N, C-alpha and C positions, 0 to 999 in steps of 0.2 A: 504494500500500500504506500503510495507517495506521501511524503511528509507535508503537512500544511504549509502554505506559502508564508504564513505569519504565525507567531506563537499564540496559543490559546490564552495564555496568561502572561501578564506583565505587571509591574508596579502601577503603570498608568491605567491599565484596564481595571485592576482591583480598586484603585482609588476612585475611578469614575463610577464603578458599580456601587461603591459605598455611598457616594454622593447621590446617585439616582435613587437609592433606597431611602436615604435621609429626606430628600425632597418629597418623596411619596408618603412620608410619615410611617415607614416600615422599619423594622429592626435592621441594623446594618453591622452586626457582628460577624465573626468569622464564618459561622454556620450559615447565616442568612446570605452573605455575599457568595459563598460557595453554591448555595441553591440557586441564587440569581444567575450565576454564570454557568451552571450546569456541570460543576466539577466537585470532586471530593474536598472536604475541608483540608485534608492533609496536603493537597496540591498547592494551597495558598501559602503554606509554610516554606515552600521553595523560594518565595518572593518577599515574605513578611514574617516577622517574628511573633506577632500576636496583635492584640487590640491596639496597643500603643502605636505599633508600626502602621496599622491600618489608618489610625487617626492622622499620622504624619503623611501618609500617601494622599489622604483626602485633603489635608491642608495644602499640599503641593498642587493638587488639581484645582483647588479653589483659586490659587494664585494665577493659574493659567486662564481660568474662566472669568476672572475679574481683574484684568490687567490695568495698570496705571501707566499710561503712555503720554507723557507730557514733558516738555523741556524743564530741566531741573534748576534753571538759573534763579527762579523765584520760589523760595521755600513755601510761601503761603499758598500760591496757586497749586503747587504739587500736593501739599497736605490736604487742601480742600478737595481736589480731585480724588485723592486716595480715600478720604473719608466717605465721599459719595459712593464710591465703588464698594467699599467694605460694608457700608450700611445696607446696600442691596444684598450683598453676600450673606450677611448674618440674618437678614429678614427672610431669605429663601431657605435657610438651613438652621432654624432656631433650635432644633433638637440636638444639633451638633455642638452648640455653643459650650455646654458644660464640659464636653470632652476636649474641645480645643483649649479651654481655659485650664483644665485640670491635667494637661499633658505638656511636658517640657518640649519646646520647639527645637527640633534638630534637623528638619528637612533642609538640605543644602540650598535649594532655590528660595525657600522662605527666609532662611538666614541671610542670603544675599540681598533680599528685598529689605530686610530690617537694616542691614549694613548700608544700603543705599540711603535709606531714610536718615540714619544716624549721620552719615557723611553730609547730606544736604543740610541738616540742622547745624552741624559743626561749621560748615562753610559759611552759613548765614551769620554765624557769630554767637550762637547760643553757647553758654558755658558748658564745657564737656562734663562737668560734675552734675549737670541737670538733665542731660540729653536722654538718658535711660528713663528718668522719671517722666519727661515730656512724652516719650514714646508710649509709656504705660498709660498716661492720660489719654492719648489719642486712641489707643486700643480700647480703653473703657468707654470712651465717647462713641466709637463706632459700634461696639457691641450693644450699648444701651439704646442707641437710636435704631439699630437693626431690630432689636426685640420690640421697640415701640412701634415700628412699622408693621411688625407681624402681629400686633395686639388686636383685640376685637375692635369693631367700629365704635362701640360705646365703652369708653374707659371707666367712666363713673356713672353710677345709677343710684342716686340718693333714694332711700326708702322713706325718709321723713323730710319735712320742710327744712331748708337751709337758709342761712343769712345771705350768702353771696353765690356759692357754687352753683345752685340750681338755676339762678338767673343767667349766669354766664353760660351754662350748658345749653340753654334754650336758643342762644344766638351763635353758638360756636360751630366751627367746621367739624365734620365727622370723617372717620375712615382715613383714606390716603391723604385727603386735603388737610386734615388736622395734623397728621404725622409730618407732612411736608412743611407746613408752616412752623411747627415746633422745631424741626430740624434746622430750618433756615435761621430761626432766632438763635438756636443753640450754637450753630457753627459761626455765626457772626460774633457772638459774645466770646467764644473760644479763641478765634483768630485775632480779634481785637486785643484780647488779654495777652496773648503771646507776642503780638507786635509791640505792645507797651512794655512788656518785660524785656524784649530784645533791645528796644530803644534805651531803656534804663541801664541795661548791661553795657551797651556801647558808650553811653554817656559816662558811666562810672569808669570804664576803661580809659576814655579820653582824659578824664580828670586826673586819673592816676598817672598817665603818661606825662601830662603837663606838669604835675607836681614833681615828677622825677627830673624833668628838664630844669625846673626852677632850682632844684637842689644842686 
């Protein structure tokens, strides 16, 4: 019998199968992925070590599915584009979020993406001692607004009369319109805060340099 022209299994195929099951709201562990691909679970272990490995394969496939392609000269434009992409990513895979958060990131392409972001922030002038914290803030922001986008149309449903909330709900947007408005407010506040922080850092650095020259 001739050999197949392409392998039945690969890390990319396994990762994509896991994402397909996640999007469908189905289990996406080793056994479930094996059933989905029509192979024995033992076959997967030729390509992945277990559930943590599958999560990393899925993380890498998400990077391919939600790329950030933008000139990197302006850190703020890059960050905004990245957050928009990641928001959609988390909204479409909400069940995957706990596993992504609870697993150490080791996938080489994902590490490369984080390295790109760290380099962009460092080049912009953010203090190196703060960059990992800034990246963590950006991750939390994207995850939070991704889950908000995946939330029910009605976020609040008071059962009794309220002083203010009920009145606001009567005239508020619902569903995607509400989530988009919330995201735009949030991203504006976040980026403005980082711009102010960067400006203060640069001003402090300039003052320190001027003081050194005076001495």
